[in-house]
C-alpha positions in Angstrom: 24.5 -15.3 -15.6 26.6 -17.4 -13.8 27.0 -17.1 -10.0 29.0 -18.0 -7.3 27.2 -18.4 -3.9 29.4 -18.8 -0.6 27.7 -20.4 2.4 29.9 -19.0 4.9 28.6 -21.2 8.3 32.3 -21.2 9.7 33.1 -17.9 8.5 35.6 -16.8 5.5 39.3 -16.8 4.9 41.2 -15.7 1.7 42.8 -19.5 1.6 39.3 -21.2 2.4 37.9 -18.6 -0.6 40.7 -19.9 -2.9 40.2 -23.7 -2.2 36.4 -23.9 -2.5 36.8 -22.5 -5.9 39.6 -24.3 -6.8 37.5 -27.5 -5.9 34.4 -26.2 -7.3 36.6 -25.8 -10.8 38.4 -29.1 -10.7 36.0 -30.5 -13.2 36.1 -27.3 -15.3 40.3 -27.2 -16.0 41.0 -25.2 -12.7 44.1 -26.5 -11.3 46.9 -25.5 -8.9 49.1 -26.0 -11.7 47.1 -23.3 -13.8 46.8 -21.2 -10.7 50.4 -21.3 -10.0 51.9 -20.0 -13.5 49.4 -17.2 -13.6 51.0 -16.2 -10.0 54.1 -15.9 -11.4 53.2 -12.9 -13.3 52.9 -11.1 -10.0 56.3 -10.2 -8.9 55.9 -11.4 -5.0 59.5 -13.2 -4.3 59.9 -16.6 -3.2 57.1 -18.8 -2.1 55.4 -22.2 -2.9 51.6 -22.9 -3.0 50.1 -26.5 -2.4 46.7 -28.1 -2.3 45.6 -31.1 -0.6 42.5 -33.0 0.1 41.3 -33.2 4.1 38.3 -34.3 6.0 37.0 -31.7 8.6 34.2 -32.7 10.5 33.4 -35.8 8.1 33.6 -33.3 5.2 35.9 -33.8 2.2 37.5 -30.3 1.4 40.3 -29.1 -0.6 43.1 -26.9 1.9 45.2 -24.4 0.1 48.5 -23.3 1.8 51.2 -20.7 0.8 54.3 -21.7 1.9 56.8 -18.4 2.3 60.6 -17.9 2.5 61.2 -15.5 5.5 63.2 -13.1 3.2 59.7 -12.8 0.9 57.6 -12.2 4.1 56.8 -8.3 4.2 54.0 -6.9 6.9 54.3 -3.6 5.4 53.2 -2.8 2.0 51.5 0.5 0.8 48.4 0.4 -1.3 50.1 2.5 -4.1 53.0 -0.6 -3.9 50.2 -3.2 -4.1 48.4 -1.5 -7.1 52.1 -1.3 -8.9 52.8 -4.9 -8.1 49.1 -6.2 -9.9 50.1 -3.9 -12.7 53.5 -5.4 -13.3 51.4 -8.5 -13.2 49.2 -7.8 -15.8 51.7 -6.4 -18.0 53.3 -9.6 -17.6 50.2 -11.8 -18.4 48.0 -12.0 -15.3 44.2 -11.8 -17.1 42.3 -8.6 -17.4 39.3 -9.9 -15.1 41.6 -11.5 -12.6 43.9 -8.3 -12.4 40.4 -6.0 -12.0 38.8 -8.1 -9.6 42.4 -8.1 -7.4 42.3 -4.4 -7.7 38.9 -3.9 -6.9 39.4 -6.5 -3.7 42.3 -4.4 -2.6 40.7 -0.8 -3.1 37.6 -1.9 -1.0 39.8 -3.2 1.7 42.2 0.2 1.3 39.3 2.3 2.0 38.1 0.6 5.3 41.7 0.8 6.7 41.6 4.6 5.5 38.3 5.0 7.2 39.3 3.0 10.3 42.5 5.0 10.8 41.7 8.5 9.7 44.1 8.8 6.7 44.0 9.1 3.0 43.8 5.8 0.7 47.5 6.2 -0.5 48.5 6.7 2.6 47.4 3.4 4.1 50.0 0.7 4.3 48.7 -2.7 5.0 50.1 -5.1 7.6 48.5 -8.6 7.9 46.7 -8.5 4.4 50.3 -6.9 2.9 51.9 -10.1 3.7 52.5 -12.5 0.5 50.2 -15.3 1.4 47.5 -12.7 1.7 48.2 -11.0 -1.6 48.3 -14.7 -3.1 44.9 -15.7 -1.6 43.2 -12.3 -3.0 44.8 -12.8 -6.4 44.4 -16.7 -6.2 40.4 -15.5 -5.6 40.6 -13.0 -8.2 41.9 -15.7 -11.2 39.6 -18.1 -10.1 36.6 -16.0 -10.3 37.7 -15.0 -13.7 38.5 -18.6 -15.0 35.1 -19.8 -13.8 33.0 -16.8 -15.9 31.5 -15.6 -12.7 29.5 -12.9 -13.2 28.2 -12.2 -9.6 28.8 -13.4 -6.3 26.4 -13.8 -3.2 26.4 -14.9 0.4 24.3 -15.7 3.0 24.3 -15.1 7.0 28.0 -14.5 7.9 29.1 -15.3 11.7 31.7 -13.0 12.8 33.1 -15.1 15.9 34.0 -13.9 19.0 37.2 -13.1 21.1 40.1 -11.4 20.6 42.7 -11.5 18.0 46.5 -9.9 18.4 47.2 -7.6 15.2 50.3 -4.6 14.9 48.0 -2.9 16.8 47.7 -4.7 19.7 45.0 -7.2 20.8 41.6 -6.1 19.1 37.8 -7.8 19.6 36.9 -9.6 16.9 35.8 -8.5 14.6 38.7 -6.2 14.0 37.5 -3.0 13.0 38.7 -3.2 9.4 36.8 -6.4 9.2 33.5 -4.7 10.8 33.7 -2.0 8.3 34.1 -4.2 5.4 31.0 -6.2 6.6 28.9 -3.4 6.5 25.5 -4.0 4.6 25.9 -7.8 4.9 23.8 -9.8 7.0 26.1 -10.7 10.1 25.8 -12.8 13.1 27.7 -11.2 16.0 29.4 -13.6 19.0 28.5 -16.9 16.6 31.5 -19.2 16.7 34.8 -19.0 18.5 38.1 -17.3 17.4 38.5 -14.8 14.4 36.1 -16.6 11.7 36.2 -13.8 9.0 39.6 -12.3 8.2 40.3 -9.0 6.8 41.1 -10.9 3.5 37.8 -12.9 3.5 35.7 -9.8 4.3 37.5 -7.5 1.4 36.6 -10.3 -1.1 33.1 -10.2 -0.3 32.8 -6.2 0.1 34.1 -6.3 -3.3 32.6 -9.1 -5.1 29.5 -10.0 -3.3 25.9 -9.5 -2.7 24.1 -10.4 0.5 21.3 -12.7 -1.5 20.1 -16.1 -1.7 20.0 -16.5 -5.2 17.7 -18.9 -7.0 19.8 -20.5 -9.8 20.4 -24.2 -11.6 23.4 -25.8 -9.5 26.3 -27.0 -11.5 29.0 -27.3 -9.1 30.0 -27.5 -5.2 33.3 -26.7 -3.8 34.4 -26.9 -0.5 37.5 -25.3 0.9 38.5 -26.4 4.4 40.6 -23.3 7.0 43.3 -23.9 8.9 41.4 -23.9 12.7 39.5 -27.0 14.0 36.2 -25.6 15.4 34.5 -27.5 18.3 30.7 -26.9 17.2 31.1 -26.8 13.5 33.3 -28.2 10.4 35.7 -25.3 9.6 34.8 -25.4 5.8 33.6 -22.6 3.1 31.3 -24.2 0.4 30.8 -22.6 -2.8 27.6 -23.3 -5.0 28.6 -22.3 -8.5 25.1 -22.0 -11.2 23.1 -20.2 -13.9 20.6 -17.7 -13.3 19.0 -15.9 -16.7 19.6 -12.4 -16.5 16.1 -12.0 -17.8 13.9 -14.7 -16.4 10.0 -14.7 -15.8 10.5 -17.1 -12.8 13.6 -15.8 -11.1 13.9 -12.1 -10.2 15.0 -9.6 -7.8 13.2 -7.2 -5.6 14.4 -3.9 -4.7 12.8 -1.8 -1.9 13.1 1.9 -0.3 11.1 3.1 2.4 10.6 7.2 2.1 8.7 9.6 4.1 10.3 12.8 2.4 9.3 12.9 -1.1 5.7 14.9 -2.5 3.6 12.6 -4.5 4.4 14.1 -7.7 8.3 13.5 -7.1 7.9 10.0 -6.2 5.5 9.5 -9.4 8.1 11.0 -11.6 11.0 8.3 -10.1 8.9 5.4 -10.6 8.3 6.2 -14.4 12.0 6.4 -14.6 12.5 2.8 -12.7 10.2 1.5 -15.4 12.4 3.3 -18.1 15.2 2.2 -16.8 13.8 -1.3 -17.3 12.0 -2.5 -14.3 9.5 -5.3 -14.8 6.9 -3.5 -12.3 7.1 -0.4 -9.8 4.8 -0.4 -6.7 4.2 2.1 -4.3 2.4 1.2 -0.8 1.8 3.5 2.3 3.3 2.6 5.6 4.0 4.0 9.3 7.4 4.7 9.8 9.9 5.5 12.6 8.4 8.6 15.0 5.0 7.5 13.0 5.5 9.2 10.2 3.6 8.2 7.3 5.5 7.4 4.4 6.2 5.0 1.3 7.3 1.8 0.1 8.9 1.7 -3.5 9.1 -1.8 -4.7 10.9 -2.3 -8.0 10.6 -6.2 -9.5 13.9 -6.4 -11.7 15.7 -8.9 -13.7 18.7 -10.4 -12.0 20.8 -8.6 -14.6 19.5 -5.2 -13.4 19.8 -5.0 -10.1 23.2 -2.7 -10.0 21.3 -0.8 -12.4 18.0 0.0 -11.0 19.4 -0.2 -7.1 21.4 3.2 -8.3 18.4 4.3 -10.2 16.2 4.0 -7.0 18.8 5.7 -5.2 19.3 8.8 -7.9 15.5 9.5 -8.4 14.2 9.1 -4.6 15.4 10.5 -1.6 16.4 7.1 -0.5 19.9 6.8 1.1 19.8 2.6 1.1 17.8 0.3 -1.0 17.2 -3.8 0.4 17.1 -6.3 -2.6 16.3 -10.0 -2.1 16.1 -12.9 -4.7 12.4 -13.9 -5.5 11.1 -17.2 -7.5 7.6 -16.5 -9.3 4.8 -18.9 -10.7 3.6 -17.5 -14.1 1.4 -18.2 -16.3 1.8 -18.7 -20.2 0.8 -15.7 -22.1 1.3 -14.2 -25.6 0.6 -10.7 -27.2 -1.6 -10.7 -30.3 -2.5 -7.9 -32.4 -5.9 -6.9 -33.9 -7.6 -4.7 -36.1 -10.3 -2.4 -35.1 -12.2 0.7 -36.4 -9.5 2.5 -34.0 -6.6 1.2 -35.6 -4.1 -1.4 -34.6 -4.5 -2.7 -30.8 -2.4 -5.4 -29.0 -4.0 -7.9 -26.6 -2.8 -9.9 -24.2 -4.0 -13.6 -23.3 -3.4 -15.2 -20.6 -3.9 -19.0 -20.4 -5.1 -20.1 -16.9 -4.6 -23.2 -15.0 -7.4 -25.2 -16.6 -6.6 -23.9 -19.8 -9.3 -21.5 -20.2 -8.1 -18.2 -21.6 -8.6 -14.3 -20.7 -7.6 -11.3 -22.4 -6.7 -8.1 -22.1 -6.0 -4.9 -24.5 -2.7 -3.1 -23.7 -3.7 -0.1 -21.9 -1.0 2.4 -23.9 -2.7 1.0 -27.1 -6.0 1.6 -26.1 -5.4 5.2 -24.3 -3.4 6.1 -27.7 -6.4 5.0 -29.9 -9.2 7.0 -27.6 -7.1 10.0 -27.6 -6.7 10.0 -31.4 -10.4 9.1 -32.0 -12.0 11.3 -29.2 -13.7 8.3 -28.1 -14.1 7.2 -24.3 -11.5 4.7 -23.4 -14.4 1.9 -22.8 -15.5 2.1 -26.4 -12.0 1.3 -27.4 -11.1 -1.3 -25.7 -14.7 -3.1 -26.1 -13.8 -2.8 -29.9 -10.5 -4.5 -29.2 -12.0 -7.5 -27.5 -14.4 -7.9 -29.9 -11.7 -8.2 -32.9 
């Protein structure tokens, strides 16, 4: 499972995202020339892209720039127009992975704009993000993610910046309404930094592609993308860490949690069984006191990285929760093996664990013992003891 983790200590914008991914992928065949060729499939008019190395606050980074001829610069495009433009790009050779990612990014942006302005998604018309440079940034970021083979994106805490930004709707406080809507669910630090540190394009890329997590992975490449602003308190650089994590690993897992105070014990027990059936490594339920002194239960699911989406959806489907939390977690686990032993009650699986001092401890598998005890009409303890003696 290949992960791209964005460290957005100075915020995120579309050009910074493309630059950081190009920089990270330089040793894996990503180049400006290849990106330029891929972008030719999308009918955008006349523009040029360039990339150059710069130094920002003592850090070497790549700067990505889109130079646009005035005639090609359109501030007003509706979502159906952009969708048609991307579809044309796909028909003309834009890779499927880049196409689907670009559509996903624009769609979350269109939904955010529709919510802010109270219109249908097809009636949304983009201003700044409808411009050629922003379309190039989004398609470029989507292409880079596709070419790098990224399976999942993550991001840590995001500073929103401060002050005001001038838009077609007038002077708006930072973050702009659509940007704020796109950042829902992410860890943000409001008021941190000067100026607009998170652009609508950058926020849309995160909303469509990333999860608010700090992953545990084997690091392969690091890329640095420079923004256009020069900040007084920090280098305006977006870093991306590219690495690998096993989709199913004993050492690296995700923890998914929800707090619930309106389900019966029987219904909650059923939900836990469904979660286990959907692939959870373990499910536990703990009592807690919630708001207004209500007694509730915390459901914690231990899962493989690759099952985060599936088990998050399962938790919200089979419980009354309307949201879940998740985080990456590392584990230290002991070596173990499963042996099958013959007993007078039939075959029983026994799990043997090797302790840190080299000693071993064994425990028969519950399901096997329970099934054999029922079949033989014998006490559970008798069957367990027989398995341990074999």
